[in-house]
PyMOL Python script that loads the backbone (N, CA, C, O; Angstrom):
from pymol import cmd

cmd.read_pdbstr("""\
ATOM      1  N   MET A   1      -8.231 -14.174 -11.257  1.00  0.00           N
ATOM      2  CA  MET A   1      -7.383 -13.385 -10.512  1.00  0.00           C
ATOM      3  C   MET A   1      -8.245 -12.063 -10.810  1.00  0.00           C
ATOM      4  O   MET A   1      -8.730 -11.705 -11.883  1.00  0.00           O
ATOM      5  N   PRO A   2      -8.296 -11.421  -9.511  1.00  0.00           N
ATOM      6  CA  PRO A   2      -9.106 -10.044  -9.546  1.00  0.00           C
ATOM      7  C   PRO A   2      -7.434  -9.292 -10.933  1.00  0.00           C
ATOM      8  O   PRO A   2      -6.323  -9.783 -11.133  1.00  0.00           O
ATOM      9  N   THR A   3      -8.250  -7.713 -11.672  1.00  0.00           N
ATOM     10  CA  THR A   3      -7.669  -6.843 -11.713  1.00  0.00           C
ATOM     11  C   THR A   3      -7.224  -6.126 -11.088  1.00  0.00           C
ATOM     12  O   THR A   3      -8.216  -5.417 -10.921  1.00  0.00           O
ATOM     13  N   HIS A   4      -6.261  -5.535 -10.385  1.00  0.00           N
ATOM     14  CA  HIS A   4      -5.640  -4.800  -9.319  1.00  0.00           C
ATOM     15  C   HIS A   4      -6.044  -3.666 -10.341  1.00  0.00           C
ATOM     16  O   HIS A   4      -6.668  -4.004 -11.346  1.00  0.00           O
ATOM     17  N   ARG A   5      -5.687  -2.182 -10.116  1.00  0.00           N
ATOM     18  CA  ARG A   5      -5.532  -0.690 -10.555  1.00  0.00           C
ATOM     19  C   ARG A   5      -4.905   0.032  -8.938  1.00  0.00           C
ATOM     20  O   ARG A   5      -5.302   0.569  -7.904  1.00  0.00           O
ATOM     21  N   TRP A   6      -3.035  -0.659 -10.000  1.00  0.00           N
ATOM     22  CA  TRP A   6      -2.172  -0.124  -8.744  1.00  0.00           C
ATOM     23  C   TRP A   6      -1.910   1.122  -9.222  1.00  0.00           C
ATOM     24  O   TRP A   6      -2.049   1.506 -10.383  1.00  0.00           O
ATOM     25  N   GLN A   7      -1.218   2.227  -7.535  1.00  0.00           N
ATOM     26  CA  GLN A   7      -1.550   3.912  -7.732  1.00  0.00           C
ATOM     27  C   GLN A   7       0.286   3.689  -6.399  1.00  0.00           C
ATOM     28  O   GLN A   7       0.317   3.763  -5.171  1.00  0.00           O
ATOM     29  N   LYS A   8       1.238   3.477  -7.197  1.00  0.00           N
ATOM     30  CA  LYS A   8       2.492   3.729  -6.662  1.00  0.00           C
ATOM     31  C   LYS A   8       1.949   5.044  -5.389  1.00  0.00           C
ATOM     32  O   LYS A   8       0.941   5.664  -5.729  1.00  0.00           O
ATOM     33  N   SER A   9       2.380   5.317  -4.444  1.00  0.00           N
ATOM     34  CA  SER A   9       3.381   5.448  -2.945  1.00  0.00           C
ATOM     35  C   SER A   9       4.023   6.888  -3.651  1.00  0.00           C
ATOM     36  O   SER A   9       4.883   6.948  -4.529  1.00  0.00           O
ATOM     37  N   SER A  10       3.197   8.203  -2.859  1.00  0.00           N
ATOM     38  CA  SER A  10       3.417   9.667  -3.267  1.00  0.00           C
ATOM     39  C   SER A  10       4.677  10.184  -2.615  1.00  0.00           C
ATOM     40  O   SER A  10       5.133  11.321  -2.734  1.00  0.00           O
ATOM     41  N   TYR A  11       5.475   8.585  -1.484  1.00  0.00           N
ATOM     42  CA  TYR A  11       6.856   9.081  -1.089  1.00  0.00           C
ATOM     43  C   TYR A  11       7.685   8.258  -2.014  1.00  0.00           C
ATOM     44  O   TYR A  11       8.895   8.319  -1.799  1.00  0.00           O
ATOM     45  N   CYS A  12       7.496   7.895  -2.485  1.00  0.00           N
ATOM     46  CA  CYS A  12       8.713   7.085  -3.358  1.00  0.00           C
ATOM     47  C   CYS A  12       9.463   7.281  -3.348  1.00  0.00           C
ATOM     48  O   CYS A  12       9.492   8.511  -3.324  1.00  0.00           O
ATOM     49  N   GLN A  13      11.074   6.640  -3.348  1.00  0.00           N
ATOM     50  CA  GLN A  13      12.228   7.830  -4.071  1.00  0.00           C
ATOM     51  C   GLN A  13      12.280   6.627  -5.626  1.00  0.00           C
ATOM     52  O   GLN A  13      11.833   5.511  -5.894  1.00  0.00           O
ATOM     53  N   GLU A  14      13.051   7.617  -6.272  1.00  0.00           N
ATOM     54  CA  GLU A  14      13.685   6.291  -6.909  1.00  0.00           C
ATOM     55  C   GLU A  14      14.514   4.502  -7.444  1.00  0.00           C
ATOM     56  O   GLU A  14      15.333   3.820  -6.827  1.00  0.00           O
ATOM     57  N   GLY A  15      13.967   4.305  -8.548  1.00  0.00           N
ATOM     58  CA  GLY A  15      14.419   2.958  -8.178  1.00  0.00           C
ATOM     59  C   GLY A  15      13.260   2.119  -8.003  1.00  0.00           C
ATOM     60  O   GLY A  15      12.150   2.555  -8.307  1.00  0.00           O
ATOM     61  N   GLU A  16      13.537   0.017  -7.168  1.00  0.00           N
ATOM     62  CA  GLU A  16      11.943  -0.285  -6.310  1.00  0.00           C
ATOM     63  C   GLU A  16      11.354  -0.040  -5.576  1.00  0.00           C
ATOM     64  O   GLU A  16      10.187  -0.397  -5.413  1.00  0.00           O
ATOM     65  N   ALA A  17      12.150   0.810  -4.758  1.00  0.00           N
ATOM     66  CA  ALA A  17      11.608   0.497  -2.969  1.00  0.00           C
ATOM     67  C   ALA A  17      10.684   1.526  -2.714  1.00  0.00           C
ATOM     68  O   ALA A  17      10.634   2.473  -1.930  1.00  0.00           O
ATOM     69  N   CYS A  18       9.542   0.800  -4.123  1.00  0.00           N
ATOM     70  CA  CYS A  18       7.946   1.656  -4.112  1.00  0.00           C
ATOM     71  C   CYS A  18       6.884   0.429  -2.835  1.00  0.00           C
ATOM     72  O   CYS A  18       7.124  -0.702  -2.413  1.00  0.00           O
ATOM     73  N   VAL A  19       5.802   1.332  -2.621  1.00  0.00           N
ATOM     74  CA  VAL A  19       5.015   0.429  -2.137  1.00  0.00           C
ATOM     75  C   VAL A  19       4.181   0.406  -3.172  1.00  0.00           C
ATOM     76  O   VAL A  19       4.734   1.004  -4.095  1.00  0.00           O
ATOM     77  N   HIS A  20       2.979  -0.037  -3.535  1.00  0.00           N
ATOM     78  CA  HIS A  20       1.816  -0.077  -4.347  1.00  0.00           C
ATOM     79  C   HIS A  20       0.179  -0.694  -3.974  1.00  0.00           C
ATOM     80  O   HIS A  20      -0.282  -1.835  -3.988  1.00  0.00           O
ATOM     81  N   ILE A  21      -0.441   0.701  -3.633  1.00  0.00           N
ATOM     82  CA  ILE A  21      -1.844  -0.230  -3.059  1.00  0.00           C
ATOM     83  C   ILE A  21      -2.940  -0.171  -4.654  1.00  0.00           C
ATOM     84  O   ILE A  21      -3.021   0.267  -5.801  1.00  0.00           O
ATOM     85  N   SER A  22      -3.614  -0.997  -3.585  1.00  0.00           N
ATOM     86  CA  SER A  22      -4.996  -1.386  -4.932  1.00  0.00           C
ATOM     87  C   SER A  22      -6.266  -1.042  -4.135  1.00  0.00           C
ATOM     88  O   SER A  22      -6.714  -1.969  -3.460  1.00  0.00           O
ATOM     89  N   VAL A  23      -6.707  -0.256  -4.110  1.00  0.00           N
ATOM     90  CA  VAL A  23      -8.267  -0.676  -3.336  1.00  0.00           C
ATOM     91  C   VAL A  23      -9.823  -1.097  -3.413  1.00  0.00           C
ATOM     92  O   VAL A  23     -10.745  -0.440  -3.897  1.00  0.00           O
ATOM     93  N   SER A  24      -9.857  -2.048  -2.959  1.00  0.00           N
ATOM     94  CA  SER A  24     -11.759  -2.466  -3.464  1.00  0.00           C
ATOM     95  C   SER A  24     -12.153  -2.374  -2.619  1.00  0.00           C
ATOM     96  O   SER A  24     -11.613  -2.471  -1.517  1.00  0.00           O
ATOM     97  N   PRO A  25     -13.539  -2.094  -2.956  1.00  0.00           N
ATOM     98  CA  PRO A  25     -14.858  -2.157  -2.072  1.00  0.00           C
ATOM     99  C   PRO A  25     -14.369  -2.611  -0.422  1.00  0.00           C
ATOM    100  O   PRO A  25     -13.822  -1.896   0.419  1.00  0.00           O
ATOM    101  N   ASP A  26     -14.671  -3.667  -0.346  1.00  0.00           N
ATOM    102  CA  ASP A  26     -13.646  -4.056   0.504  1.00  0.00           C
ATOM    103  C   ASP A  26     -12.944  -4.368   1.390  1.00  0.00           C
ATOM    104  O   ASP A  26     -13.237  -4.657   2.550  1.00  0.00           O
ATOM    105  N   SER A  27     -11.604  -4.310   0.689  1.00  0.00           N
ATOM    106  CA  SER A  27     -10.246  -4.285   1.284  1.00  0.00           C
ATOM    107  C   SER A  27      -9.316  -3.833   0.132  1.00  0.00           C
ATOM    108  O   SER A  27      -9.512  -3.805  -1.083  1.00  0.00           O
ATOM    109  N   VAL A  28      -7.919  -3.385   1.111  1.00  0.00           N
ATOM    110  CA  VAL A  28      -6.713  -3.227   0.252  1.00  0.00           C
ATOM    111  C   VAL A  28      -5.886  -3.843  -0.187  1.00  0.00           C
ATOM    112  O   VAL A  28      -5.640  -4.611   0.743  1.00  0.00           O
ATOM    113  N   HIS A  29      -5.334  -4.051  -0.847  1.00  0.00           N
ATOM    114  CA  HIS A  29      -4.051  -4.624  -0.741  1.00  0.00           C
ATOM    115  C   HIS A  29      -2.578  -4.089  -1.479  1.00  0.00           C
ATOM    116  O   HIS A  29      -2.395  -3.447  -2.513  1.00  0.00           O
ATOM    117  N   ILE A  30      -1.878  -4.502  -0.738  1.00  0.00           N
ATOM    118  CA  ILE A  30      -0.443  -3.929  -0.676  1.00  0.00           C
ATOM    119  C   ILE A  30       0.509  -4.801  -1.409  1.00  0.00           C
ATOM    120  O   ILE A  30       0.763  -5.936  -1.005  1.00  0.00           O
ATOM    121  N   THR A  31       0.840  -4.486  -2.072  1.00  0.00           N
ATOM    122  CA  THR A  31       2.577  -4.753  -3.031  1.00  0.00           C
ATOM    123  C   THR A  31       3.696  -4.157  -2.840  1.00  0.00           C
ATOM    124  O   THR A  31       3.689  -3.329  -1.929  1.00  0.00           O
ATOM    125  N   ASP A  32       5.106  -4.377  -3.665  1.00  0.00           N
ATOM    126  CA  ASP A  32       6.225  -4.201  -3.704  1.00  0.00           C
ATOM    127  C   ASP A  32       6.248  -3.393  -4.952  1.00  0.00           C
ATOM    128  O   ASP A  32       6.482  -2.192  -4.821  1.00  0.00           O
ATOM    129  N   ARG A  33       6.092  -3.752  -5.847  1.00  0.00           N
ATOM    130  CA  ARG A  33       5.774  -3.783  -7.309  1.00  0.00           C
ATOM    131  C   ARG A  33       4.236  -4.228  -8.217  1.00  0.00           C
ATOM    132  O   ARG A  33       3.529  -5.209  -7.987  1.00  0.00           O
ATOM    133  N   SER A  34       4.052  -3.313  -9.132  1.00  0.00           N
ATOM    134  CA  SER A  34       2.489  -3.119  -9.456  1.00  0.00           C
ATOM    135  C   SER A  34       3.235  -4.351 -10.430  1.00  0.00           C
ATOM    136  O   SER A  34       2.853  -5.404  -9.921  1.00  0.00           O
ATOM    137  N   ASP A  35       3.986  -4.621 -11.415  1.00  0.00           N
ATOM    138  CA  ASP A  35       4.030  -5.117 -12.973  1.00  0.00           C
ATOM    139  C   ASP A  35       5.384  -5.459 -13.028  1.00  0.00           C
ATOM    140  O   ASP A  35       6.407  -4.794 -13.189  1.00  0.00           O
ATOM    141  N   PRO A  36       5.061  -7.156 -12.783  1.00  0.00           N
ATOM    142  CA  PRO A  36       3.767  -8.242 -12.058  1.00  0.00           C
ATOM    143  C   PRO A  36       4.286  -8.327 -10.748  1.00  0.00           C
ATOM    144  O   PRO A  36       5.423  -8.313 -10.276  1.00  0.00           O
ATOM    145  N   PRO A  37       2.690  -8.455 -10.105  1.00  0.00           N
ATOM    146  CA  PRO A  37       3.352  -7.905  -8.246  1.00  0.00           C
ATOM    147  C   PRO A  37       3.272  -9.272  -8.032  1.00  0.00           C
ATOM    148  O   PRO A  37       2.492  -9.972  -8.678  1.00  0.00           O
ATOM    149  N   GLN A  38       4.388  -9.935  -6.745  1.00  0.00           N
ATOM    150  CA  GLN A  38       4.982 -10.712  -6.431  1.00  0.00           C
ATOM    151  C   GLN A  38       3.623 -11.458  -5.845  1.00  0.00           C
ATOM    152  O   GLN A  38       2.612 -12.069  -6.191  1.00  0.00           O
ATOM    153  N   VAL A  39       4.512 -10.845  -4.454  1.00  0.00           N
ATOM    154  CA  VAL A  39       3.361 -10.506  -3.061  1.00  0.00           C
ATOM    155  C   VAL A  39       2.266 -10.091  -3.084  1.00  0.00           C
ATOM    156  O   VAL A  39       2.183  -9.349  -4.063  1.00  0.00           O
ATOM    157  N   ILE A  40       1.209 -10.144  -2.482  1.00  0.00           N
ATOM    158  CA  ILE A  40       0.053  -9.200  -2.705  1.00  0.00           C
ATOM    159  C   ILE A  40      -0.199  -9.093  -0.629  1.00  0.00           C
ATOM    160  O   ILE A  40      -0.019  -9.899   0.284  1.00  0.00           O
ATOM    161  N   LEU A  41      -0.505  -8.175  -0.676  1.00  0.00           N
ATOM    162  CA  LEU A  41      -1.313  -8.470   1.124  1.00  0.00           C
ATOM    163  C   LEU A  41      -2.474  -7.918   1.019  1.00  0.00           C
ATOM    164  O   LEU A  41      -2.881  -7.045   0.251  1.00  0.00           O
ATOM    165  N   THR A  42      -2.971  -8.489   1.842  1.00  0.00           N
ATOM    166  CA  THR A  42      -4.827  -7.997   2.174  1.00  0.00           C
ATOM    167  C   THR A  42      -5.490  -7.713   2.797  1.00  0.00           C
ATOM    168  O   THR A  42      -6.258  -8.529   3.307  1.00  0.00           O
ATOM    169  N   THR A  43      -5.546  -5.963   3.169  1.00  0.00           N
ATOM    170  CA  THR A  43      -6.648  -5.963   4.470  1.00  0.00           C
ATOM    171  C   THR A  43      -7.911  -5.407   4.376  1.00  0.00           C
ATOM    172  O   THR A  43      -8.389  -5.220   3.257  1.00  0.00           O
ATOM    173  N   SER A  44      -8.462  -5.143   5.269  1.00  0.00           N
ATOM    174  CA  SER A  44      -9.199  -4.361   5.244  1.00  0.00           C
ATOM    175  C   SER A  44      -8.862  -3.246   5.320  1.00  0.00           C
ATOM    176  O   SER A  44      -7.706  -2.943   5.616  1.00  0.00           O
ATOM    177  N   HIS A  45      -9.840  -2.330   5.057  1.00  0.00           N
ATOM    178  CA  HIS A  45      -9.665  -0.639   5.207  1.00  0.00           C
ATOM    179  C   HIS A  45      -9.339   0.043   6.009  1.00  0.00           C
ATOM    180  O   HIS A  45      -8.483   0.923   5.924  1.00  0.00           O
ATOM    181  N   THR A  46     -10.355  -0.437   7.470  1.00  0.00           N
ATOM    182  CA  THR A  46      -9.541  -0.461   9.123  1.00  0.00           C
ATOM    183  C   THR A  46      -8.828  -0.628   9.419  1.00  0.00           C
ATOM    184  O   THR A  46      -8.444   0.045  10.375  1.00  0.00           O
ATOM    185  N   ALA A  47      -7.972  -1.679   8.884  1.00  0.00           N
ATOM    186  CA  ALA A  47      -6.075  -2.227   9.097  1.00  0.00           C
ATOM    187  C   ALA A  47      -5.101  -0.970   8.303  1.00  0.00           C
ATOM    188  O   ALA A  47      -4.122  -0.302   8.635  1.00  0.00           O
ATOM    189  N   PHE A  48      -6.230  -1.107   6.720  1.00  0.00           N
ATOM    190  CA  PHE A  48      -5.306   0.441   6.591  1.00  0.00           C
ATOM    191  C   PHE A  48      -5.319   1.395   7.215  1.00  0.00           C
ATOM    192  O   PHE A  48      -4.268   2.020   7.075  1.00  0.00           O
ATOM    193  N   ARG A  49      -5.924   1.796   7.789  1.00  0.00           N
ATOM    194  CA  ARG A  49      -6.509   3.340   8.102  1.00  0.00           C
ATOM    195  C   ARG A  49      -5.464   3.218   9.449  1.00  0.00           C
ATOM    196  O   ARG A  49      -4.604   4.097   9.504  1.00  0.00           O
ATOM    197  N   ALA A  50      -5.471   2.185  10.554  1.00  0.00           N
ATOM    198  CA  ALA A  50      -4.919   1.986  11.106  1.00  0.00           C
ATOM    199  C   ALA A  50      -2.941   2.452  11.021  1.00  0.00           C
ATOM    200  O   ALA A  50      -2.286   3.313  11.608  1.00  0.00           O
ATOM    201  N   LEU A  51      -2.594   1.462  10.072  1.00  0.00           N
ATOM    202  CA  LEU A  51      -1.949   1.561   9.577  1.00  0.00           C
ATOM    203  C   LEU A  51      -0.604   2.675   9.207  1.00  0.00           C
ATOM    204  O   LEU A  51       0.582   2.890   9.455  1.00  0.00           O
ATOM    205  N   LEU A  52      -1.901   3.221   8.351  1.00  0.00           N
ATOM    206  CA  LEU A  52      -0.974   5.031   8.193  1.00  0.00           C
ATOM    207  C   LEU A  52      -1.469   5.754   9.180  1.00  0.00           C
ATOM    208  O   LEU A  52      -0.855   6.820   9.158  1.00  0.00           O
ATOM    209  N   SER A  53      -2.481   5.755  10.293  1.00  0.00           N
ATOM    210  CA  SER A  53      -2.344   6.327  10.958  1.00  0.00           C
ATOM    211  C   SER A  53      -1.120   6.281  12.121  1.00  0.00           C
ATOM    212  O   SER A  53      -0.852   7.410  12.532  1.00  0.00           O
ATOM    213  N   TYR A  54      -0.467   5.393  12.623  1.00  0.00           N
ATOM    214  CA  TYR A  54       0.772   5.284  13.303  1.00  0.00           C
ATOM    215  C   TYR A  54       1.806   4.858  12.218  1.00  0.00           C
ATOM    216  O   TYR A  54       2.912   4.696  12.734  1.00  0.00           O
ATOM    217  N   ALA A  55       1.789   4.578  10.591  1.00  0.00           N
ATOM    218  CA  ALA A  55       2.755   5.812  10.525  1.00  0.00           C
ATOM    219  C   ALA A  55       3.268   6.613  10.599  1.00  0.00           C
ATOM    220  O   ALA A  55       4.474   6.743  10.808  1.00  0.00           O
ATOM    221  N   ARG A  56       1.792   8.030  10.310  1.00  0.00           N
ATOM    222  CA  ARG A  56       2.332   9.938  10.380  1.00  0.00           C
ATOM    223  C   ARG A  56       2.829   9.750  11.321  1.00  0.00           C
ATOM    224  O   ARG A  56       3.971  10.184  11.468  1.00  0.00           O
ATOM    225  N   SER A  57       2.161   8.989  12.412  1.00  0.00           N
ATOM    226  CA  SER A  57       2.324   9.363  14.042  1.00  0.00           C
ATOM    227  C   SER A  57       3.282   9.143  14.409  1.00  0.00           C
ATOM    228  O   SER A  57       3.869  10.124  14.866  1.00  0.00           O
ATOM    229  N   ALA A  58       4.229   7.469  14.468  1.00  0.00           N
ATOM    230  CA  ALA A  58       5.946   7.701  14.411  1.00  0.00           C
ATOM    231  C   ALA A  58       6.662   8.834  13.638  1.00  0.00           C
ATOM    232  O   ALA A  58       7.493   9.589  14.143  1.00  0.00           O
ATOM    233  N   THR A  59       6.289   8.859  12.493  1.00  0.00           N
ATOM    234  CA  THR A  59       6.978   9.405  11.493  1.00  0.00           C
ATOM    235  C   THR A  59       7.436  10.643  12.230  1.00  0.00           C
ATOM    236  O   THR A  59       8.593  10.900  12.563  1.00  0.00           O
ATOM    237  N   THR A  60       6.091  11.545  12.481  1.00  0.00           N
ATOM    238  CA  THR A  60       5.790  12.861  12.681  1.00  0.00           C
ATOM    239  C   THR A  60       7.190  12.866  14.593  1.00  0.00           C
ATOM    240  O   THR A  60       8.088  13.689  14.770  1.00  0.00           O
ATOM    241  N   ALA A  61       6.860  11.827  15.467  1.00  0.00           N
ATOM    242  CA  ALA A  61       7.589  11.923  16.646  1.00  0.00           C
ATOM    243  C   ALA A  61       8.776  11.674  16.775  1.00  0.00           C
ATOM    244  O   ALA A  61       9.480  11.741  17.782  1.00  0.00           O
ATOM    245  N   ALA A  62       9.181  11.185  15.056  1.00  0.00           N
ATOM    246  CA  ALA A  62      10.530  11.381  15.244  1.00  0.00           C
ATOM    247  C   ALA A  62      11.853  12.327  15.309  1.00  0.00           C
ATOM    248  O   ALA A  62      12.952  11.836  15.564  1.00  0.00           O
TER     249      ALA A  62
END
""", "prot")
cmd.dss("prot")
cmd.show_as("cartoon", "prot")
cmd.util.cbc("prot")
cmd.orient("prot")
């Protein structure tokens, strides 16, 4: 199992409702907890950039 260096979202509030990401050369890993991660979603860098772009545009449109 690969070792991930998890980074907590800068938008995280207090408590457990946080998103953590870990970046590898060919993918981005996303989980809701870093210690220990329960479920890890793995996606491409391109798909992750598209997700961030959509989230930013949806936030500014609201």
